[in-house]
BAMIGU-411840 format. One record per residue (C-alpha): residue in three letters; x, y, z negated. Coordinates in nm, 2 decimals, always signed. Layout:
<rs>
  resn      c1      c2      c3
   ALA       X       Y       Z
...
</rs>
This chain:
<rs>
  resn      c1      c2      c3
   UNK  -13.79   +4.02   -3.16
   UNK  -13.90   +4.35   -3.32
   UNK  -14.12   +4.59   -3.13
   UNK  -13.83   +4.84   -3.11
   UNK  -13.61   +4.58   -2.95
   UNK  -13.89   +4.48   -2.71
   UNK  -13.95   +4.84   -2.60
   UNK  -13.57   +4.91   -2.57
   UNK  -13.52   +4.61   -2.34
   UNK  -13.82   +4.70   -2.13
   UNK  -13.68   +5.05   -2.08
   UNK  -13.36   +4.89   -1.95
   UNK  -13.55   +4.72   -1.67
   UNK  -13.57   +5.00   -1.41
   UNK  -13.87   +5.07   -1.20
   UNK  -13.84   +5.20   -0.85
   UNK  -13.83   +5.57   -0.95
   UNK  -13.57   +5.49   -1.23
   UNK  -13.31   +5.32   -1.01
   UNK  -13.07   +5.61   -1.07
   UNK  -13.08   +5.56   -1.44
   UNK  -13.03   +5.19   -1.40
   UNK  -12.73   +5.26   -1.18
   UNK  -12.57   +5.47   -1.45
   UNK  -12.64   +5.20   -1.70
   UNK  -12.45   +4.95   -1.49
   UNK  -12.17   +5.20   -1.45
   UNK  -12.17   +5.24   -1.83
   UNK  -12.15   +4.86   -1.89
   UNK  -11.87   +4.83   -1.63
   UNK  -11.67   +5.13   -1.78
   UNK  -11.69   +4.98   -2.13
   UNK  -11.60   +4.64   -2.00
   UNK  -11.29   +4.76   -1.80
   UNK  -11.17   +4.96   -2.11
   UNK  -11.20   +4.65   -2.33
   UNK  -11.03   +4.42   -2.08
   UNK  -10.74   +4.67   -2.03
   UNK  -10.70   +4.71   -2.41
   UNK  -10.69   +4.33   -2.46
   UNK  -10.44   +4.27   -2.18
   UNK  -10.21   +4.56   -2.28
   UNK  -10.21   +4.47   -2.65
   UNK  -10.13   +4.11   -2.56
   UNK   -9.84   +4.21   -2.34
   UNK   -9.70   +4.44   -2.61
   UNK   -9.74   +4.17   -2.88
   UNK   -9.57   +3.93   -2.64
   UNK   -9.27   +4.16   -2.60
   UNK   -9.25   +4.20   -2.98
   UNK   -9.26   +3.82   -3.04
   UNK   -9.02   +3.75   -2.75
   UNK   -8.76   +4.01   -2.88
   UNK   -8.80   +3.89   -3.24
   UNK   -8.75   +3.53   -3.12
   UNK   -8.43   +3.61   -2.92
   UNK   -8.29   +3.83   -3.19
   UNK   -8.35   +3.58   -3.47
   UNK   -8.23   +3.29   -3.26
   UNK   -7.89   +3.44   -3.19
   UNK   -7.83   +3.68   -3.48
   UNK   -7.82   +3.61   -3.85
   UNK   -8.12   +3.63   -4.08
   UNK   -7.90   +3.75   -4.37
   UNK   -7.55   +3.90   -4.37
   UNK   -7.34   +3.89   -4.69
   UNK   -7.03   +4.11   -4.74
   UNK   -6.79   +4.21   -5.01
   UNK   -6.78   +4.57   -5.11
   UNK   -6.45   +4.73   -5.01
   UNK   -6.30   +4.45   -4.80
   UNK   -6.31   +4.10   -4.67
   UNK   -6.44   +3.78   -4.84
   UNK   -6.16   +3.57   -4.98
   UNK   -6.17   +3.20   -5.05
   UNK   -6.46   +3.19   -4.80
   UNK   -6.49   +2.81   -4.79
   UNK   -6.59   +2.81   -5.16
   UNK   -6.83   +3.10   -5.12
   UNK   -7.00   +2.94   -4.81
   UNK   -7.05   +2.62   -5.01
   UNK   -7.22   +2.82   -5.29
   UNK   -7.47   +3.00   -5.07
   UNK   -7.56   +2.67   -4.89
   UNK   -7.71   +2.55   -5.22
   UNK   -7.95   +2.84   -5.23
   UNK   -8.31   +2.72   -5.16
   UNK   -8.43   +2.83   -4.82
   UNK   -8.09   +2.85   -4.66
   UNK   -8.08   +2.65   -4.34
   UNK   -7.72   +2.73   -4.23
   UNK   -7.43   +2.93   -4.36
   UNK   -7.14   +3.04   -4.15
   UNK   -6.83   +3.26   -4.20
   UNK   -6.73   +3.52   -3.94
   UNK   -6.44   +3.75   -3.87
   UNK   -6.54   +4.08   -3.69
   UNK   -6.32   +4.33   -3.51
   UNK   -6.32   +4.56   -3.20
   UNK   -6.06   +4.53   -2.93
   UNK   -6.00   +4.61   -2.56
   UNK   -5.98   +4.34   -2.30
   UNK   -5.82   +4.37   -1.96
   UNK   -5.86   +4.15   -1.66
   UNK   -5.87   +4.16   -1.28
   UNK   -6.19   +4.37   -1.30
   UNK   -6.03   +4.63   -1.52
   UNK   -6.05   +4.71   -1.89
   UNK   -6.36   +4.66   -2.11
   UNK   -6.43   +4.71   -2.48
   UNK   -6.54   +4.40   -2.67
   UNK   -6.64   +4.29   -3.01
   UNK   -6.43   +4.00   -3.14
   UNK   -6.62   +3.74   -3.35
   UNK   -6.41   +3.47   -3.52
   UNK   -6.60   +3.15   -3.58
   UNK   -6.54   +2.80   -3.72
   UNK   -6.61   +2.57   -3.42
   UNK   -6.73   +2.28   -3.63
   UNK   -6.98   +2.50   -3.82
   UNK   -7.10   +2.66   -3.50
   UNK   -7.16   +2.32   -3.34
   UNK   -7.36   +2.22   -3.65
   UNK   -7.64   +2.47   -3.60
   UNK   -7.45   +2.80   -3.58
   UNK   -7.54   +3.11   -3.37
   UNK   -7.33   +3.00   -3.07
   UNK   -7.51   +2.66   -3.05
   UNK   -7.84   +2.85   -3.00
   UNK   -7.71   +3.02   -2.69
   UNK   -7.67   +2.89   -2.34
   UNK   -7.29   +2.82   -2.34
   UNK   -7.11   +2.68   -2.05
   UNK   -7.04   +2.30   -2.08
   UNK   -6.76   +2.21   -2.32
   UNK   -6.70   +2.57   -2.43
   UNK   -6.72   +2.49   -2.80
   UNK   -6.52   +2.17   -2.76
   UNK   -6.24   +2.37   -2.59
   UNK   -6.24   +2.61   -2.88
   UNK   -6.18   +2.31   -3.11
   UNK   -5.89   +2.19   -2.90
   UNK   -5.66   +2.49   -2.84
   UNK   -5.37   +2.26   -2.76
   UNK   -5.53   +2.18   -2.42
   UNK   -5.48   +2.55   -2.31
   UNK   -5.16   +2.74   -2.23
   UNK   -5.30   +3.03   -2.43
   UNK   -5.55   +3.05   -2.72
   UNK   -5.90   +2.98   -2.59
   UNK   -6.17   +3.26   -2.59
   UNK   -6.54   +3.24   -2.51
   UNK   -6.68   +3.55   -2.33
   UNK   -7.03   +3.68   -2.28
   UNK   -7.15   +3.61   -1.93
   UNK   -7.19   +3.98   -1.84
   UNK   -6.85   +4.06   -2.00
   UNK   -6.68   +3.79   -1.78
   UNK   -6.84   +3.95   -1.47
   UNK   -6.71   +4.29   -1.58
   UNK   -6.36   +4.15   -1.63
   UNK   -6.39   +3.94   -1.31
   UNK   -6.26   +3.62   -1.49
   UNK   -6.39   +3.27   -1.50
   UNK   -6.31   +2.95   -1.69
   UNK   -5.93   +2.89   -1.74
   UNK   -5.85   +3.25   -1.62
   UNK   -5.63   +3.46   -1.85
   UNK   -5.71   +3.80   -2.00
   UNK   -5.52   +4.04   -2.23
   UNK   -5.67   +4.16   -2.55
   UNK   -5.54   +4.47   -2.72
   UNK   -5.61   +4.50   -3.09
   UNK   -5.56   +4.83   -3.28
   UNK   -5.43   +4.62   -3.58
   UNK   -5.07   +4.55   -3.48
   UNK   -4.73   +4.54   -3.64
   UNK   -4.61   +4.82   -3.87
   UNK   -4.36   +5.04   -3.71
   UNK   -4.05   +5.18   -3.89
   UNK   -4.24   +5.51   -3.92
   UNK   -4.52   +5.34   -4.11
   UNK   -4.78   +5.35   -3.84
   UNK   -4.95   +5.06   -3.67
   UNK   -4.86   +4.97   -3.31
   UNK   -5.13   +4.81   -3.10
   UNK   -5.10   +4.43   -3.07
   UNK   -5.14   +4.27   -2.72
   UNK   -5.23   +3.90   -2.70
   UNK   -5.30   +3.68   -2.40
   UNK   -5.61   +3.44   -2.41
   UNK   -5.75   +3.18   -2.18
   UNK   -6.12   +3.17   -2.10
   UNK   -6.27   +2.85   -2.24
   UNK   -6.62   +2.93   -2.11
   UNK   -6.90   +3.18   -2.13
   UNK   -7.23   +3.21   -2.31
   UNK   -7.57   +3.37   -2.23
   UNK   -7.79   +3.49   -2.51
   UNK   -8.05   +3.68   -2.30
   UNK   -7.96   +4.00   -2.47
   UNK   -7.76   +4.22   -2.24
   UNK   -7.58   +4.41   -2.52
   UNK   -7.44   +4.08   -2.66
   UNK   -7.36   +3.93   -2.33
   UNK   -7.17   +4.24   -2.21
   UNK   -6.96   +4.30   -2.52
   UNK   -6.92   +3.99   -2.74
   UNK   -6.63   +3.74   -2.74
   UNK   -6.58   +3.44   -2.97
   UNK   -6.24   +3.31   -3.10
   UNK   -6.15   +3.06   -3.37
   UNK   -6.12   +3.21   -3.72
   UNK   -5.74   +3.18   -3.74
   UNK   -5.69   +3.36   -3.40
   UNK   -5.94   +3.63   -3.50
   UNK   -5.77   +3.68   -3.84
   UNK   -5.43   +3.71   -3.66
   UNK   -5.57   +3.96   -3.41
   UNK   -5.74   +4.17   -3.68
   UNK   -5.44   +4.15   -3.92
   UNK   -5.64   +3.97   -4.19
   UNK   -5.53   +3.71   -4.45
   UNK   -5.56   +3.34   -4.37
   UNK   -5.83   +3.28   -4.64
   UNK   -6.03   +3.60   -4.56
   UNK   -6.34   +3.66   -4.34
   UNK   -6.55   +3.96   -4.27
   UNK   -6.90   +3.82   -4.35
   UNK   -7.09   +3.51   -4.45
   UNK   -7.41   +3.49   -4.25
   UNK   -7.72   +3.28   -4.32
   UNK   -8.00   +3.13   -4.12
   UNK   -8.31   +3.07   -4.33
   UNK   -8.61   +2.84   -4.31
   UNK   -8.87   +3.12   -4.35
   UNK   -8.77   +3.45   -4.19
   UNK   -9.03   +3.64   -4.39
   UNK   -8.86   +3.53   -4.71
   UNK   -8.52   +3.65   -4.59
   UNK   -8.51   +3.93   -4.85
   UNK   -8.58   +3.69   -5.14
   UNK   -8.32   +3.45   -5.02
   UNK   -8.07   +3.73   -4.98
   UNK   -8.12   +3.83   -5.34
   UNK   -8.08   +3.47   -5.46
   UNK   -7.75   +3.44   -5.25
   UNK   -7.61   +3.76   -5.40
   UNK   -7.69   +3.63   -5.75
   UNK   -7.50   +3.31   -5.67
   UNK   -7.20   +3.50   -5.53
   UNK   -7.18   +3.74   -5.83
   UNK   -7.08   +4.10   -5.85
   UNK   -6.90   +4.28   -5.57
   UNK   -7.12   +4.15   -5.29
   UNK   -7.40   +4.32   -5.09
   UNK   -7.62   +4.21   -4.81
   UNK   -7.87   +4.30   -4.54
   UNK   -8.15   +4.09   -4.39
   UNK   -8.28   +4.09   -4.03
   UNK   -8.57   +4.33   -4.11
   UNK   -8.32   +4.59   -4.24
   UNK   -8.08   +4.54   -3.95
   UNK   -8.36   +4.57   -3.68
   UNK   -8.60   +4.81   -3.85
   UNK   -8.58   +5.08   -3.58
   UNK   -8.65   +4.84   -3.30
   UNK   -8.95   +4.67   -3.45
   UNK   -9.08   +5.00   -3.59
   UNK   -9.07   +5.14   -3.23
   UNK   -9.26   +4.84   -3.10
   UNK   -9.53   +4.88   -3.37
   UNK   -9.56   +5.25   -3.28
   UNK   -9.59   +5.17   -2.91
   UNK   -9.87   +4.93   -2.98
   UNK  -10.05   +5.19   -3.19
   UNK  -10.01   +5.45   -2.93
   UNK  -10.14   +5.23   -2.65
   UNK  -10.44   +5.13   -2.86
   UNK  -10.53   +5.50   -2.91
   UNK  -10.47   +5.58   -2.54
   UNK  -10.68   +5.29   -2.41
   UNK  -10.95   +5.35   -2.67
   UNK  -11.00   +5.69   -2.50
   UNK  -11.10   +5.50   -2.19
   UNK  -11.38   +5.34   -2.39
   UNK  -11.47   +5.68   -2.52
   UNK  -11.50   +5.81   -2.17
   UNK  -11.72   +5.52   -2.08
   UNK  -11.93   +5.60   -2.38
   UNK  -12.02   +5.94   -2.24
   UNK  -12.20   +5.75   -1.96
   UNK  -12.41   +5.58   -2.24
   UNK  -12.49   +5.93   -2.37
   UNK  -12.59   +6.05   -2.03
   UNK  -12.80   +5.74   -1.96
   UNK  -12.99   +5.78   -2.29
   UNK  -13.05   +6.15   -2.25
   UNK  -13.20   +6.09   -1.90
   UNK  -13.40   +5.80   -2.04
   UNK  -13.54   +6.02   -2.32
   UNK  -13.63   +6.29   -2.06
   UNK  -13.79   +6.03   -1.84
   UNK  -13.99   +5.86   -2.13
   UNK  -14.12   +6.18   -2.30
   UNK  -14.47   +6.07   -2.23
   UNK  -14.42   +5.72   -2.37
   UNK  -14.25   +5.86   -2.68
   UNK  -14.53   +6.10   -2.74
   UNK  -14.79   +5.82   -2.71
   UNK  -14.59   +5.59   -2.95
   UNK  -14.57   +5.87   -3.21
   UNK  -14.94   +5.94   -3.16
   UNK  -15.01   +5.57   -3.23
   UNK  -14.82   +5.59   -3.56
   UNK  -14.45   +5.52   -3.46
   UNK  -14.22   +5.68   -3.71
   UNK  -13.91   +5.88   -3.63
   UNK  -13.70   +5.59   -3.75
   UNK  -13.86   +5.35   -3.51
   UNK  -13.81   +5.59   -3.22
   UNK  -13.44   +5.63   -3.31
   UNK  -13.40   +5.26   -3.34
   UNK  -13.54   +5.21   -2.98
   UNK  -13.27   +5.42   -2.82
   UNK  -13.00   +5.30   -3.06
   UNK  -13.07   +4.94   -2.97
   UNK  -13.06   +5.04   -2.60
   UNK  -12.72   +5.21   -2.63
   UNK  -12.58   +4.93   -2.85
   UNK  -12.69   +4.67   -2.59
   UNK  -12.50   +4.85   -2.32
   UNK  -12.19   +4.86   -2.54
   UNK  -12.23   +4.50   -2.65
   UNK  -12.27   +4.37   -2.30
   UNK  -11.97   +4.57   -2.18
   UNK  -11.76   +4.45   -2.48
   UNK  -11.85   +4.08   -2.42
   UNK  -11.79   +4.11   -2.05
   UNK  -11.46   +4.29   -2.10
   UNK  -11.36   +4.04   -2.36
   UNK  -11.41   +3.75   -2.12
   UNK  -11.23   +3.93   -1.84
   UNK  -10.94   +4.03   -2.06
   UNK  -10.89   +3.69   -2.22
   UNK  -10.92   +3.52   -1.87
   UNK  -10.65   +3.76   -1.73
   UNK  -10.42   +3.69   -2.03
   UNK  -10.46   +3.31   -1.99
   UNK  -10.39   +3.33   -1.61
   UNK  -10.09   +3.56   -1.66
   UNK   -9.95   +3.33   -1.93
   UNK  -10.01   +3.01   -1.74
   UNK   -9.91   +3.11   -1.38
   UNK   -9.66   +3.39   -1.45
   UNK   -9.78   +3.61   -1.16
   UNK   -9.56   +3.90   -1.27
   UNK   -9.19   +3.84   -1.29
   UNK   -8.93   +4.06   -1.45
   UNK   -8.55   +4.10   -1.40
   UNK   -8.41   +3.91   -1.69
   UNK   -8.09   +4.12   -1.71
   UNK   -8.30   +4.43   -1.79
   UNK   -8.60   +4.30   -1.99
   UNK   -8.43   +3.99   -2.14
   UNK   -8.72   +3.78   -2.01
   UNK   -8.81   +3.65   -1.67
   UNK   -9.19   +3.70   -1.68
   UNK   -9.45   +3.91   -1.85
   UNK   -9.49   +3.79   -2.20
   UNK   -9.84   +3.73   -2.33
   UNK   -9.95   +3.68   -2.69
   UNK  -10.32   +3.72   -2.78
   UNK  -10.37   +3.80   -3.15
   UNK  -10.71   +3.76   -3.32
   UNK  -10.67   +4.09   -3.50
   UNK  -10.63   +4.28   -3.17
   UNK  -10.94   +4.12   -3.02
   UNK  -11.14   +4.19   -3.34
   UNK  -11.03   +4.55   -3.35
   UNK  -11.10   +4.60   -2.98
   UNK  -11.46   +4.47   -3.00
   UNK  -11.53   +4.64   -3.33
   UNK  -11.41   +4.98   -3.21
   UNK  -11.61   +4.94   -2.89
   UNK  -11.93   +4.87   -3.07
   UNK  -11.87   +5.15   -3.31
   UNK  -11.81   +5.40   -3.03
   UNK  -12.12   +5.27   -2.85
   UNK  -12.32   +5.33   -3.17
   UNK  -12.19   +5.68   -3.21
   UNK  -12.28   +5.76   -2.85
   UNK  -12.65   +5.68   -2.93
   UNK  -12.68   +5.91   -3.23
   UNK  -12.76   +6.24   -3.05
   UNK  -13.00   +6.11   -2.78
   UNK  -13.18   +5.89   -3.04
   UNK  -13.22   +6.19   -3.27
   UNK  -13.35   +6.41   -2.99
   UNK  -13.61   +6.15   -2.90
   UNK  -13.72   +6.11   -3.26
   UNK  -13.77   +6.49   -3.29
   UNK  -14.00   +6.51   -2.99
   UNK  -14.33   +6.68   -3.06
   UNK  -14.62   +6.47   -2.91
   UNK  -14.84   +6.77   -2.86
   UNK  -14.58   +6.95   -2.66
   UNK  -14.49   +6.65   -2.46
   UNK  -14.85   +6.57   -2.36
   UNK  -14.96   +6.93   -2.30
   UNK  -14.92   +6.92   -1.93
   UNK  -15.01   +6.55   -1.88
</rs>
């Protein structure tokens, strides 16, 4: 241990008349530690929210959506087979989209119709990744067992319509028959509820309904060999853009596509911004605690004027004097950072393991507080804390190094 470190640690051990300075030192350590712990916990929660949302979105929505410019995709079975051969594609599925109005005992409600191939959906499609009621997909495969064509509703949508399995609803489509005047009259069809699904995303559960492709085509006035999109699930979500480009090359001209990052850019950008904002806000807590370090060192310099003068008279350089008080301030910051790190990590582990804080799943799409500790967050937190602690030592250490020994010892 260098002489500067030895003197710095001796100064941190308070004598009876320096108990007040020691108390402020303890408060400084506690302030830094609480700031670090709060920063680690909050960043872990925000990272957990981001990962949880990403997992839910990418589990029930497509990673890549392919469409034809100016209309639907014809001969979709051949096109689906082509994109399945693209390296990195885990699953390819055709869909028919359309908006309609449903009416039931609970009143009317708007819904998004999604036509699917039940066999493809059962073989790893989007609907198979959701919590569907028992037999819902099997019922969609066997429409002859129902009096009316079967339909699968989002759980929240079924609550709004006040219908349950085997109940009937009416669906009104804006794409109906052509009247003698050349306009389209709305088409009303009856459907029977084959089951419900629960995705964990309220917007999907309250507005989405699944039909077989032929029924959706009929409702949306589309040709029998035509679908709205071909959607892909990929092995590596971070290569979705490359896989999208490869699929477009296979399909040829006239097609365009979007990947999950483009479709959800606003949501994930907002989450990143929130993380950055909370990091800045909670870093200010550490800055406030650093002012206690400044106050402690200033009082220490005032209290140790005589010692500083004697050290300089014995040949200590300004650099050595600065180093003494810099080490003292950094020690306070380092002890606070390590203590806060231990407290923060312990809290995160306990929250993740025992789920003390529960959330309403219909609002937050999760039933407990999500926790995900990331090494980069811990590294940045500790690094910023030590940097702030160092900056807090600059002024007191400089004032101590500038002390004139003759002036300090004049009245001794």
